[in-house]
C-alpha positions as CSV (number, residue, x, y, z in Angstrom):
1,M,14.4,20.0,-5.4
2,S,17.3,22.1,-6.8
3,K,19.2,21.4,-9.9
4,N,22.3,20.5,-7.8
5,S,20.2,18.0,-5.8
6,N,19.0,16.3,-9.0
7,K,22.6,16.0,-10.2
8,A,23.6,14.5,-6.8
9,L,20.9,11.9,-7.2
10,I,22.5,10.6,-10.4
11,G,25.7,9.8,-8.5
12,I,23.8,8.3,-5.6
13,F,21.7,6.1,-7.8
14,A,24.9,5.0,-9.7
15,F,26.4,4.0,-6.3
16,C,23.2,2.1,-5.3
17,A,23.0,0.2,-8.6
18,T,26.5,-1.3,-8.2
19,C,27.0,-1.6,-4.4
20,M,25.5,-5.2,-4.3
21,A,27.4,-6.4,-7.4
22,N,29.2,-9.0,-5.3
23,N,25.9,-11.0,-4.9
24,M,27.1,-12.5,-8.2
25,T,30.0,-14.2,-6.5
26,L,27.6,-16.1,-4.2
27,S,25.7,-17.4,-7.2
28,I,28.7,-18.7,-9.1
29,I,30.8,-20.0,-6.2
30,A,30.2,-23.6,-7.3
31,Y,32.2,-22.8,-10.5
32,I,35.0,-21.3,-8.5
33,M,35.2,-24.5,-6.5
34,Q,35.8,-26.4,-9.7
35,S,38.9,-24.3,-10.3
36,Y,40.3,-25.4,-6.9
37,P,39.7,-29.1,-6.8
38,N,42.4,-29.6,-4.1
39,E,40.8,-27.2,-1.7
40,S,37.9,-28.1,0.6
41,S,34.6,-26.5,-0.1
42,T,34.8,-24.8,3.3
43,T,38.1,-23.2,2.3
44,V,36.5,-21.8,-0.9
45,L,33.4,-20.7,0.9
46,T,35.5,-18.4,3.0
47,I,35.3,-16.1,-0.1
48,A,31.6,-15.6,0.9
49,T,32.2,-14.9,4.6
50,T,35.3,-12.7,4.3
51,P,33.3,-9.6,3.1
52,A,31.0,-9.7,6.1
53,L,34.1,-10.0,8.5
54,V,35.7,-6.9,7.0
55,A,32.4,-5.1,6.8
56,M,31.7,-5.8,10.4
57,V,35.0,-4.0,11.4
58,F,34.9,-1.2,8.8
59,A,31.3,-0.2,9.5
60,F,32.4,1.0,12.9
61,F,35.0,3.3,11.5
62,V,33.3,4.8,8.4
63,G,31.2,7.2,10.5
64,S,34.4,8.7,12.0
65,L,36.2,8.7,8.6
66,I,33.6,11.0,7.1
67,T,34.2,13.5,9.9
68,R,37.9,13.7,8.7
69,F,37.4,13.2,5.0
70,S,34.5,14.0,2.8
71,T,31.7,11.5,2.3
72,K,32.4,11.6,-1.5
73,S,36.1,10.7,-1.1
74,V,35.4,7.8,1.3
75,L,32.6,6.5,-1.0
76,L,34.9,6.6,-4.0
77,F,37.6,4.6,-2.1
78,T,35.1,1.9,-1.3
79,Q,33.9,1.7,-4.8
80,F,37.4,1.5,-6.2
81,A,38.2,-1.3,-3.7
82,L,35.1,-3.2,-5.1
83,F,36.3,-2.6,-8.6
84,C,39.8,-4.0,-7.7
85,E,38.2,-7.1,-6.3
86,G,36.6,-7.8,-9.7
87,M,39.8,-7.2,-11.5
88,L,41.7,-9.6,-9.2
89,F,39.0,-12.3,-9.7
90,M,39.0,-11.7,-13.5
91,F,42.7,-11.7,-14.3
92,L,44.3,-13.7,-11.3
93,G,41.4,-15.7,-10.1
94,H,43.0,-19.0,-11.1
95,T,46.3,-18.5,-9.4
96,S,45.7,-18.7,-5.6
97,I,42.7,-19.2,-3.3
98,Y,44.4,-16.9,-0.8
99,L,44.5,-14.1,-3.3
100,L,40.7,-14.6,-3.7
101,W,40.4,-14.3,0.1
102,F,42.2,-11.0,-0.1
103,A,40.1,-9.8,-3.0
104,A,36.9,-10.8,-1.3
105,G,38.0,-8.7,1.7
106,L,38.0,-5.6,-0.4
107,V,34.2,-6.0,-0.9
108,G,33.8,-5.5,2.9
109,F,34.6,-1.8,2.6
110,S,31.6,-1.2,0.4
111,Q,29.3,-3.7,2.3
112,G,30.1,-2.1,5.6
113,S,29.4,1.5,4.6
114,T,26.5,1.4,2.1
115,N,23.7,2.5,4.5
116,T,25.9,5.2,6.0
117,F,26.6,6.7,2.6
118,V,23.0,6.6,1.5
119,G,21.7,8.2,4.7
120,T,24.4,10.9,4.8
121,L,24.2,11.8,1.2
122,L,20.4,12.0,1.1
123,A,20.3,14.0,4.3
124,A,22.8,16.5,2.8
125,N,21.1,16.8,-0.6
126,V,17.4,16.3,0.0
127,K,16.0,18.7,2.7
128,D,12.3,17.8,2.3
129,D,11.4,15.0,4.7
130,G,8.7,13.5,2.5
131,K,10.9,13.5,-0.6
132,R,13.8,12.0,1.4
133,A,11.6,9.2,2.7
134,T,10.5,8.3,-0.8
135,L,14.1,8.5,-2.2
136,T,15.4,6.4,0.6
137,G,13.0,3.7,-0.4
138,I,13.9,4.1,-4.0
139,C,17.6,3.8,-3.3
140,T,16.9,0.5,-1.5
141,A,15.0,-0.7,-4.5
142,V,17.8,0.3,-6.9
143,M,20.3,-1.7,-4.7
144,N,18.2,-4.8,-5.0
145,V,17.6,-4.4,-8.7
146,G,21.3,-3.9,-9.3
147,G,22.1,-7.0,-7.2
148,V,19.7,-9.1,-9.2
149,A,21.0,-7.8,-12.6
150,F,24.6,-8.6,-11.7
151,T,23.6,-12.0,-10.4
152,M,21.5,-13.0,-13.4
153,V,23.8,-11.7,-16.2
154,G,26.9,-12.9,-14.4
155,G,25.4,-16.4,-14.0
156,V,24.8,-16.6,-17.7
157,I,28.3,-15.5,-18.6
158,A,29.9,-17.8,-15.9
159,V,28.7,-20.9,-17.7
160,N,31.5,-20.3,-20.3
161,G,34.1,-19.4,-17.7
162,W,33.5,-17.8,-14.3
163,Q,36.3,-15.3,-14.5
164,K,34.7,-13.8,-17.6
165,A,31.7,-12.8,-15.5
166,Y,33.8,-10.2,-13.7
167,G,33.9,-8.3,-16.9
168,L,30.7,-6.8,-15.6
169,W,32.8,-4.9,-13.0
170,F,33.7,-2.4,-15.7
171,I,30.1,-1.1,-15.1
172,I,31.4,-0.2,-11.6
173,L,34.1,1.8,-13.2
174,I,31.4,3.8,-15.1
175,A,29.5,4.3,-11.8
176,I,32.7,5.6,-10.2
177,V,33.0,8.2,-13.0
178,L,29.3,9.3,-12.5
179,E,29.8,9.5,-8.7
180,F,32.9,11.6,-9.2
181,L,31.1,14.0,-11.6
182,F,27.7,14.3,-9.9
183,I,28.1,13.8,-6.1
184,P,28.9,17.2,-4.6
185,A,32.5,17.7,-3.3
186,D,31.3,18.0,0.3
187,K,33.3,18.9,3.3
188,P,33.8,16.4,6.1
189,A,30.6,16.0,8.1
190,T,30.6,18.3,11.1
191,A,28.2,19.9,13.6
192,A,26.0,22.7,12.4
193,P,27.9,26.0,12.5
194,G,27.3,28.5,15.3
195,A,27.8,28.8,19.1
196,G,26.4,25.3,19.8
197,A,28.6,23.5,17.2
198,Q,31.4,22.7,19.6
199,K,29.0,21.6,22.3
200,A,27.1,19.3,19.8
201,E,30.4,17.7,18.8
202,K,31.2,16.8,22.4
203,Q,27.8,15.3,23.1
204,K,27.7,11.6,23.7
205,M,26.0,9.3,21.3
206,P,22.3,9.0,22.3
207,A,21.6,5.7,24.2
208,L,18.7,5.1,21.7
209,V,21.3,4.7,18.9
210,W,23.0,1.9,20.8
211,L,19.7,0.2,21.7
212,I,18.4,0.3,18.1
213,S,21.7,-1.0,16.8
214,F,21.8,-3.9,19.4
215,H,18.2,-4.7,18.6
216,Y,19.0,-4.7,14.8
217,L,21.8,-7.2,15.4
218,F,19.3,-9.8,16.7
219,Y,16.7,-8.9,14.1
220,F,19.2,-9.4,11.3
221,M,20.6,-12.6,12.9
222,F,17.1,-14.2,13.0
223,L,16.2,-12.9,9.5
224,Y,19.4,-14.4,8.0
225,A,18.2,-17.9,9.0
226,F,16.2,-17.9,5.7
227,G,19.1,-17.0,3.4
228,S,21.6,-19.3,5.1
229,N,19.4,-22.4,5.3
230,I,16.8,-22.2,2.5
231,S,18.8,-24.2,0.0
232,E,19.3,-27.2,2.3
233,Y,15.7,-26.8,3.5
234,I,14.3,-27.2,0.0
235,I,16.8,-29.7,-1.5
236,N,17.8,-32.0,1.3
237,V,15.4,-31.8,4.2
238,Y,11.9,-31.4,2.8
239,K,12.6,-32.5,-0.8
240,L,10.6,-29.7,-2.3
241,G,12.8,-29.2,-5.4
242,T,16.2,-28.8,-6.8
243,S,18.7,-25.9,-7.0
244,V,16.2,-24.3,-9.4
245,E,13.5,-24.0,-6.7
246,A,16.1,-22.9,-4.2
247,G,17.3,-20.2,-6.5
248,I,13.7,-18.9,-6.9
249,A,13.2,-18.8,-3.2
250,T,16.5,-16.9,-2.8
251,S,15.5,-14.5,-5.6
252,A,12.1,-14.0,-3.8
253,V,13.9,-12.2,-1.0
254,T,15.4,-9.7,-3.5
255,A,12.0,-9.3,-5.2
256,G,10.4,-8.5,-1.8
257,G,13.1,-6.0,-1.2
258,V,12.5,-4.3,-4.5
259,V,8.8,-3.9,-3.8
260,A,9.4,-2.6,-0.3
261,G,11.9,0.0,-1.4
262,A,9.7,1.2,-4.3
263,I,6.6,1.8,-2.3
264,F,8.3,2.8,1.0
265,G,7.2,6.4,0.7
266,A,3.5,5.3,0.6
267,Y,3.3,2.8,3.4
268,S,5.6,4.7,5.7
269,K,3.2,7.6,5.7
270,V,0.4,5.3,6.9
271,L,2.4,3.2,9.4
272,K,4.5,6.1,10.6
273,K,6.2,5.1,13.9
274,W,4.8,1.6,13.6
275,T,6.8,1.0,10.4
276,V,9.6,-1.0,11.9
277,P,7.4,-3.2,14.3
278,V,5.2,-4.0,11.3
279,M,8.2,-4.8,9.1
280,V,9.8,-7.1,11.7
281,G,6.4,-8.7,12.0
282,F,6.5,-9.6,8.3
283,A,9.8,-11.4,8.9
284,A,8.2,-13.4,11.7
285,V,5.3,-14.4,9.4
286,G,7.7,-15.3,6.6
287,L,9.9,-17.5,8.8
288,A,6.7,-19.1,10.4
289,L,5.5,-20.1,6.9
290,C,8.7,-21.9,6.3
291,L,8.3,-23.6,9.7
292,F,4.7,-24.9,9.1
293,L,4.2,-25.1,5.3
294,T,7.0,-27.7,4.9
295,N,5.0,-29.7,2.3
296,N,4.6,-26.9,-0.2
297,I,7.3,-25.0,-2.0
298,F,5.1,-21.9,-2.1
299,G,5.5,-21.6,1.6
300,A,9.2,-21.0,1.0
301,Y,8.5,-18.6,-1.9
302,I,6.1,-16.5,0.1
303,G,8.4,-16.7,3.1
304,G,11.2,-15.3,1.0
305,L,9.1,-12.4,-0.3
306,L,8.0,-11.5,3.2
307,C,11.6,-11.6,4.6
308,G,12.8,-9.5,1.8
309,F,10.0,-7.0,2.2
310,S,10.7,-6.9,5.9
311,M,14.5,-6.3,5.5
312,S,14.2,-3.5,2.8
313,G,11.1,-2.0,4.5
314,A,12.7,-1.5,7.9
315,A,16.1,-0.2,6.8
316,P,15.0,3.0,5.1
317,Y,12.9,3.9,8.2
318,V,15.9,3.4,10.5
319,I,18.1,5.5,8.2
320,M,15.7,8.4,8.6
321,F,15.0,7.7,12.3
322,M,18.7,8.0,13.1
323,Q,18.7,11.5,11.8
324,Q,15.8,12.4,14.1
325,I,17.5,11.3,17.2
326,T,21.0,12.7,16.5
327,D,22.2,16.3,16.9
328,S,24.5,16.9,14.0
329,P,25.7,15.5,10.7
330,A,28.9,14.2,12.3
331,Q,26.9,12.4,15.0
332,Y,24.5,11.1,12.4
333,G,27.3,9.6,10.4
334,K,28.7,7.9,13.5
335,A,25.3,6.6,14.4
336,M,24.8,5.1,11.0
337,S,28.2,3.6,11.3
338,I,27.4,1.9,14.6
339,W,24.1,0.6,13.3
340,S,25.7,-0.8,10.1
341,G,28.4,-2.4,12.3
342,F,25.9,-4.2,14.5
343,M,23.9,-5.3,11.5
344,N,27.0,-6.9,9.9
345,I,27.8,-8.6,13.3
346,G,24.3,-10.1,13.2
347,M,24.8,-11.4,9.7
348,F,28.2,-12.8,10.5
349,I,27.3,-14.7,13.7
350,A,23.9,-15.9,12.5
351,V,25.2,-19.2,11.2
352,Y,27.1,-20.0,14.4
353,F,24.3,-18.8,16.7
354,L,21.6,-20.8,15.0
355,A,23.9,-23.9,14.9
356,F,24.5,-23.5,18.6
357,C,20.8,-23.3,19.4
358,A,20.1,-26.3,17.2
359,Q,22.8,-28.3,19.0
360,L,21.5,-27.2,22.4
361,F,17.8,-28.2,21.8
362,T,18.1,-31.2,19.5
363,G,21.7,-32.5,19.8
364,S,22.4,-31.7,16.1
365,S,23.9,-28.4,15.0
366,T,22.5,-29.1,11.4
367,D,18.9,-29.6,12.3
368,I,17.1,-27.2,10.0
369,H,13.7,-27.4,11.7
370,S,15.0,-26.2,15.0
371,K,16.9,-23.4,13.3
372,F,13.6,-22.1,11.9
373,V,11.9,-22.5,15.3
374,V,14.5,-20.4,17.0
375,A,14.5,-17.8,14.2
376,T,10.6,-17.5,14.2
377,I,10.5,-17.1,18.0
378,G,13.4,-14.7,17.9
379,A,11.7,-12.6,15.2
380,V,8.5,-12.4,17.2
381,L,10.5,-11.2,20.2
382,C,12.2,-8.6,18.0
383,M,8.8,-7.4,16.8
384,V,7.5,-6.9,20.4
385,T,10.7,-5.2,21.6
386,S,10.8,-2.9,18.7
387,V,7.6,-1.1,19.9
388,P,9.2,0.8,22.8
389,L,12.2,1.6,20.7
390,Y,10.4,3.3,17.8
391,V,6.9,4.2,19.0
392,R,8.0,7.1,21.1
393,K,8.5,10.8,21.0
394,T,11.7,12.0,19.3
395,K,13.4,15.4,19.4
396,A,11.7,16.3,16.1
397,D,8.3,15.6,17.7
398,E,9.0,17.7,20.7
399,A,10.2,20.6,18.5
400,S,7.0,20.4,16.4
401,A,4.9,20.3,19.6
402,A,6.7,23.4,20.9
403,E,6.1,25.3,17.7
């Protein structure tokens, strides 16, 4: 790798380390509720869902934005929005719940664009496919480690006042400086120069991009059954422990993600085109463990590890696969935008879809067992249907065969 590429990686890693900082908000939201005793818990919990709503919309636009503005400039905008969210929580968090809603919405710009930025920046700065595969996995691991660090340290600080925990957001300011200094001042993503550039720009998005994105919506929706229900599963339904055990199970997802990202370069070389089907299969096994090992807390722990490994093992492969099936940097950015948008839709509607299925099959929208039944069956179906999507010849394969 060139010296400029190594410098770019400093900025990319700084971005990855801070982009999941808002995980901290989810871990201290109980303290925020105490500051608003006259508001219902549902009203306060809107802080947790607003980022996904904004991300769901913004994700579809970020791919087009980087064809009009540089990737670096759009990334800095989203990071600055994230920093502003923390400052609003820190200095004005006690004034109005509606202000917190607005501040939480700022997080959505970062949440809806992270994968697009990582894929686009690595494609532009790391030309070797093998190194890019390894670095894509490492970026995923750095995201998870950063999210855990903000959550753990923020949780300790929040005991003495939840607003103080957002002092950690000054780390994001440091990351912004590093991104500004080390990420190259790129031009807006366009088609490769030459006679075919204009033609490439006019080409329609490959149907496979839409199929993969639609498939990922369902995969993420079923996968999210673990995160959205495991606390009630452990504490209220199966009486396996307290909030301590629920926290460990939730952290297991992140731990699985760190491992998957760190060793992605190794196992993706072995699994190759079977990477995504195998990763989705891990999610099915993890959800099934929660379904059948209801008398043992370790079922939830291992289930969380497998779900996290699945999520952070599939994403890096999709980020690289999208580049193989698109024709230009501009089209790749838009493809990543579409994929991220569908992924956020899956996360946003998961709670409502699973509740609907539980109501349909059991007459109770809160039945945890039926939610895990639906999620497990859904994950199995996603594993099966992922085979024809990924285990097929791409344009890169055809080019290699021609050579």
